[in-house]
C-alpha positions in Angstrom: 96.7 -140.8 -53.9 96.1 -140.8 -50.1 97.4 -144.4 -49.8 100.5 -143.6 -51.8 101.3 -140.5 -49.7 100.8 -142.4 -46.5 103.1 -145.2 -47.7 105.8 -142.6 -48.7 105.5 -141.0 -45.2 106.0 -144.3 -43.5 109.1 -145.1 -45.7 110.6 -141.7 -45.0 110.0 -142.1 -41.3 111.7 -145.5 -41.4 114.8 -144.2 -43.1 115.0 -141.2 -40.7 115.0 -143.5 -37.6 116.8 -146.5 -39.0 120.1 -145.8 -37.2 118.4 -145.6 -33.8 116.2 -148.6 -34.5 119.2 -150.7 -35.5 121.2 -149.8 -32.4 119.9 -152.6 -30.3 121.6 -155.5 -28.5 123.6 -157.7 -30.8 122.9 -155.8 -34.0 125.2 -154.1 -36.5 124.6 -150.4 -37.3 126.2 -149.0 -40.4 126.7 -145.2 -40.5 128.0 -142.9 -43.2 128.0 -139.4 -41.6 128.5 -137.7 -38.3 124.9 -137.4 -37.4 124.2 -141.0 -38.0 127.3 -141.9 -35.9 126.2 -139.8 -33.0 122.6 -141.2 -33.0 124.0 -144.7 -33.1 126.2 -144.0 -30.1 123.3 -142.5 -28.2 121.2 -145.6 -28.5 123.9 -148.4 -28.5 123.4 -151.3 -26.2 125.5 -154.2 -25.1 126.6 -156.2 -28.2 126.0 -153.4 -30.7 128.5 -153.1 -33.5 128.7 -149.6 -35.1 130.4 -149.8 -38.5 131.7 -146.5 -40.0 131.7 -146.3 -43.8 134.9 -144.8 -45.3 135.0 -141.0 -45.3 135.6 -138.0 -43.1 133.6 -137.5 -39.9 133.4 -134.3 -37.8 135.5 -134.4 -34.7 134.4 -133.4 -31.2 132.0 -136.3 -30.5 131.5 -136.8 -26.8 129.7 -139.8 -25.3 129.0 -140.4 -21.7 128.4 -143.8 -20.0 128.6 -146.0 -23.1 128.4 -149.5 -21.6 128.5 -153.0 -23.0 128.7 -156.1 -20.8 131.2 -158.9 -20.3 131.4 -160.9 -23.5 129.2 -158.3 -25.3 131.2 -155.1 -25.8 130.0 -152.2 -27.8 132.3 -152.1 -30.8 132.9 -149.0 -32.9 135.0 -149.8 -36.0 135.7 -148.9 -39.6 133.5 -150.9 -41.9 136.5 -151.5 -44.2 139.8 -151.8 -42.4 141.6 -151.1 -45.6 139.9 -147.7 -45.9 139.5 -146.6 -42.3 137.2 -143.6 -41.5 138.8 -140.4 -40.5 137.5 -138.4 -37.5 138.9 -135.0 -38.0 139.1 -131.9 -35.8 137.5 -130.9 -32.6 139.0 -130.2 -29.2 139.2 -133.9 -28.8 138.5 -135.8 -32.0 136.6 -138.4 -30.0 135.9 -138.6 -26.3 134.3 -141.3 -24.1 133.5 -140.6 -20.5 132.7 -143.4 -18.1 132.7 -146.2 -20.8 132.7 -149.9 -19.9 133.3 -152.9 -22.2 133.9 -150.8 -25.3 136.2 -151.5 -28.2 137.4 -149.0 -30.9 139.3 -150.3 -34.0 140.3 -149.5 -37.5 139.8 -145.7 -37.4 141.9 -142.5 -37.8 141.7 -139.6 -35.5 143.5 -136.4 -36.7 143.7 -132.7 -36.4 142.3 -132.3 -32.8 143.5 -129.3 -30.9 143.8 -130.8 -27.4 143.8 -134.6 -27.4 143.3 -136.9 -30.4 141.4 -139.5 -28.4 140.2 -138.9 -24.8 138.9 -141.7 -22.6 138.2 -140.9 -18.9 136.1 -141.9 -15.9 134.4 -138.5 -15.7 136.5 -137.6 -12.7 134.7 -140.1 -10.4 137.8 -142.0 -9.5 135.6 -145.0 -8.7 136.5 -147.4 -11.4 133.6 -146.4 -13.7 135.7 -146.7 -16.8 137.0 -150.2 -17.5 137.5 -153.0 -20.0 138.5 -150.8 -23.0 140.2 -152.1 -26.1 141.8 -149.8 -28.7 143.0 -151.7 -31.8 144.6 -150.6 -35.1 143.9 -146.9 -34.6 145.9 -144.1 -36.1 146.1 -140.8 -34.1 148.0 -137.9 -35.7 148.5 -134.2 -36.1 147.4 -133.2 -32.6 148.2 -129.6 -31.6 149.2 -126.8 -31.8 152.3 -127.0 -29.6 151.9 -127.6 -25.9 150.6 -130.3 -23.7 148.5 -132.1 -26.3 148.3 -135.8 -26.1 147.7 -138.4 -28.8 145.6 -140.7 -26.6 144.6 -139.5 -23.1 143.5 -142.1 -20.6 142.3 -141.0 -17.2 141.1 -143.5 -14.5 140.9 -146.5 -16.9 141.0 -150.0 -15.4 141.6 -153.2 -17.4 142.5 -152.0 -20.9 144.5 -152.9 -24.0 146.0 -150.7 -26.7 147.2 -152.8 -29.6 148.8 -152.2 -33.0 148.1 -148.4 -32.9 150.2 -145.6 -34.5 150.5 -142.3 -32.8 152.4 -139.6 -34.6 152.9 -135.8 -34.4 151.3 -134.9 -31.1 151.9 -131.7 -29.1 155.4 -130.6 -28.2 154.8 -131.0 -24.4 152.4 -133.9 -24.6 152.5 -137.7 -24.7 151.7 -140.2 -27.4 149.8 -142.0 -24.7 149.3 -140.3 -21.4 147.9 -142.4 -18.5 146.7 -140.7 -15.3 145.5 -143.2 -12.6 145.2 -146.1 -14.9 145.5 -149.7 -13.8 145.9 -153.3 -15.2 146.6 -152.5 -18.8 148.8 -153.4 -21.8 150.2 -151.3 -24.6 151.3 -153.7 -27.3 152.9 -153.4 -30.8 152.3 -149.7 -31.1 154.4 -147.1 -32.9 155.1 -143.6 -31.6 156.6 -141.2 -34.1 157.8 -137.6 -34.3 156.0 -136.2 -31.3 156.6 -134.9 -27.9 159.4 -132.4 -28.5 160.9 -130.7 -25.6 159.2 -131.7 -22.4 157.1 -134.4 -24.1 157.2 -138.2 -24.2 156.0 -141.3 -25.9 154.3 -143.2 -23.1 153.7 -141.7 -19.7 152.1 -143.4 -16.6 151.5 -141.3 -13.6 148.9 -140.1 -11.0 148.7 -143.6 -9.3 149.0 -145.6 -12.5 149.9 -149.3 -11.6 150.3 -152.7 -13.2 150.7 -151.5 -16.8 152.9 -153.2 -19.4 154.4 -151.7 -22.6 155.5 -154.5 -25.0 156.9 -154.7 -28.5 156.5 -151.0 -29.2 158.6 -148.7 -31.3 159.5 -145.1 -30.4 161.0 -142.9 -33.1 162.0 -139.4 -31.9 159.3 -139.4 -29.2 160.2 -136.4 -27.1 162.4 -135.8 -24.1 161.6 -139.2 -22.5 160.3 -141.9 -24.8 159.2 -143.8 -21.7 158.2 -141.7 -18.7 157.6 -144.2 -15.9 155.9 -141.9 -13.4 155.8 -138.1 -13.6 154.3 -135.2 -11.8 150.6 -135.0 -11.1 148.3 -132.5 -9.2 147.0 -134.1 -6.0 143.3 -133.9 -7.1 144.0 -136.0 -10.2 145.4 -139.1 -8.5 143.4 -142.3 -8.7 143.3 -143.5 -6.0 143.9 -140.4 -3.9 147.2 -140.4 -2.1 148.6 -143.7 -3.3 152.1 -142.7 -2.1 153.7 -142.9 -5.6 153.3 -141.6 -9.1 153.4 -145.1 -10.6 153.9 -148.7 -9.4 154.7 -152.0 -10.9 155.3 -151.0 -14.5 156.9 -153.2 -17.1 158.6 -152.3 -20.4 159.9 -155.1 -22.6 161.0 -155.9 -26.1 160.8 -152.4 -27.4 162.9 -150.3 -29.7 163.6 -146.6 -28.8 165.3 -144.4 -31.4 166.5 -141.0 -30.4 164.9 -138.7 -27.8 166.8 -136.9 -25.0 166.5 -140.0 -22.7 165.4 -143.5 -23.5 163.7 -144.3 -20.2 163.0 -142.2 -17.0 162.0 -143.7 -13.7 160.2 -140.7 -12.0 158.6 -141.1 -8.6 158.0 -144.7 -9.3 157.7 -147.6 -6.8 158.9 -150.5 -8.9 159.4 -150.7 -12.6 161.2 -153.0 -15.0 162.8 -152.1 -18.3 164.2 -155.2 -20.0 165.2 -156.6 -23.4 164.9 -153.3 -25.2 167.1 -151.4 -27.7 168.0 -147.8 -27.1 169.6 -146.4 -30.2 171.4 -143.0 -30.1 169.8 -141.4 -27.0 170.4 -137.7 -27.3 171.7 -137.0 -23.7 170.9 -139.8 -21.2 170.5 -143.6 -21.4 168.2 -143.6 -18.4 167.2 -141.3 -15.7 166.2 -141.7 -12.0 164.2 -138.7 -11.0 161.8 -137.4 -8.3 159.4 -134.7 -9.3 156.6 -135.2 -6.8 158.2 -134.7 -3.3 156.9 -134.6 0.2 156.0 -137.0 3.0 153.3 -138.7 1.0 155.6 -139.9 -1.8 158.1 -142.7 -1.7 161.5 -141.8 -3.4 161.9 -143.2 -6.8 162.9 -146.8 -6.1 163.0 -150.5 -7.0 163.7 -150.1 -10.7 165.3 -152.7 -12.9 167.2 -151.9 -16.1 168.3 -155.3 -17.4 169.2 -157.1 -20.6 169.0 -154.0 -22.8 171.2 -152.9 -25.7 172.3 -149.2 -25.6 174.0 -148.0 -28.8 175.2 -144.4 -28.5 177.7 -141.7 -29.7 180.1 -140.1 -27.3 179.3 -136.7 -28.6 175.6 -137.2 -28.0 175.0 -139.1 -24.8 176.4 -137.0 -22.0 175.6 -139.4 -19.2 174.6 -143.1 -19.3 172.7 -142.7 -16.1 171.3 -139.4 -14.7 170.4 -139.6 -11.0 168.4 -136.7 -9.5 167.9 -135.7 -5.9 165.3 -137.2 -3.5 165.6 -140.7 -5.1 166.8 -144.1 -3.9 169.3 -145.2 -6.6 170.7 -147.8 -4.3 167.5 -149.8 -4.7 167.9 -150.0 -8.5 169.3 -153.0 -10.4 171.4 -152.9 -13.5 172.3 -156.2 -15.0 173.5 -157.8 -18.3 173.1 -154.7 -20.5 175.2 -154.3 -23.6 176.7 -150.8 -24.2 178.2 -149.9 -27.6 179.7 -146.6 -28.6 179.4 -146.0 -32.3 182.3 -143.5 -32.7 184.6 -145.0 -30.0 183.8 -148.8 -30.0 186.3 -149.6 -27.3 185.0 -147.0 -25.0 182.9 -148.2 -22.1 180.2 -146.2 -20.3 181.0 -144.5 -17.0 178.1 -145.7 -14.8 177.1 -144.1 -11.6 175.5 -147.4 -10.4 177.1 -150.9 -10.1 176.1 -153.3 -12.9 176.1 -157.1 -12.7 177.3 -158.8 -15.9 177.2 -155.7 -18.2 179.2 -155.7 -21.4 180.7 -152.9 -23.5 182.4 -152.7 -26.9 180.0 -155.4 -28.3 178.6 -154.5 -31.7 175.1 -156.0 -31.8 175.2 -156.1 -35.6 171.7 -154.9 -36.2 170.3 -156.0 -39.6 170.0 -152.4 -41.0 170.1 -149.7 -38.4 170.3 -146.8 -40.9 167.2 -148.2 -42.5 165.5 -148.6 -39.1 165.8 -152.4 -38.9 167.0 -153.2 -35.4 166.6 -157.0 -35.5 169.5 -159.0 -34.3 171.0 -161.7 -36.5 171.0 -165.2 -35.0 174.8 -165.0 -34.3 174.7 -161.5 -32.7 177.2 -161.3 -29.9 174.8 -159.1 -28.0 172.4 -161.9 -27.4 170.6 -162.7 -25.1 170.2 -159.0 -24.5 167.8 -157.0 -26.7 164.3 -157.7 -27.9 163.3 -161.3 -27.8 161.7 -162.9 -30.9 158.6 -165.1 -30.3 159.5 -168.7 -30.8 163.2 -168.2 -30.6 164.3 -166.4 -27.5 
């Protein structure tokens, strides 16, 4: 009897600590509830793979200084990509502070009240958060109304957000909000039904630099689907006092449907928007604005808006280009864009900047615009403007 009781105690102890024991370098840890997930995160090492079984997990998990190594990231992922786990609720459904070499994939974050997913450098501003990969995530139902972001990235260096869907975030927030982020890519993501008045799909501000947005789709993503720059409190810049809100940004091969403005250059020092479709912008095709003013900020300058297709209605788009004060519009380049007015096809846009090689009255002939298919047929007269297709353009 004594031997049996002792053996049972050993087995129970093993089960109770199995998650922590498995969370060692190079091993896979399978978790099935919130407690197991948090214990696995607390003991994860470089190379640990944390697999979440299908089900609902409690939101509000916060992890500090989760660190993998080059070639051996810590991976947190759904065990079955066809049935991704749901992290539900919390102020932020999931937050990482100061992570390095970490990948999240095949998960759903929903119902957070502030930010769906929050990744930051802990306010250090010293590059402590870096080499982050977000892949095949769904972030949704963030709110209530106000400045609530789908994905909040603060002070992140070297990152990639790929094949993610962000939908229904706060009315004044961003699908992805970047503050002081550098050397990143946002690729093949979908932004849908969020932002509202004052919000946007993707925003890069606070010293953000060298970030590319590629092959993404924006469907009714707020006032400014693409907010290239913005307005940031001085204490939040990374690095401090860079002289600009954003620098060297690139947007290409994207589709933007609706919104008040397709793209806004706001206190930015160099940004390129090219080979995109802007379909029925509600008020402006593009905007050149300056929200952060003073001797420490360059005027919004050196933007390029080239090889895009803008399809609009005369009773919706008030101005093709909106130019605000304290900007340097003479440094901007417009070239080879196609402008097509749905209700008055022969009408051309009245542009407040010179354009080189622009065309109007050219119907791009999208495959099925009412059904949301904005691909161009091979013989589209709008080519070579618009999104490029791999292997053909």
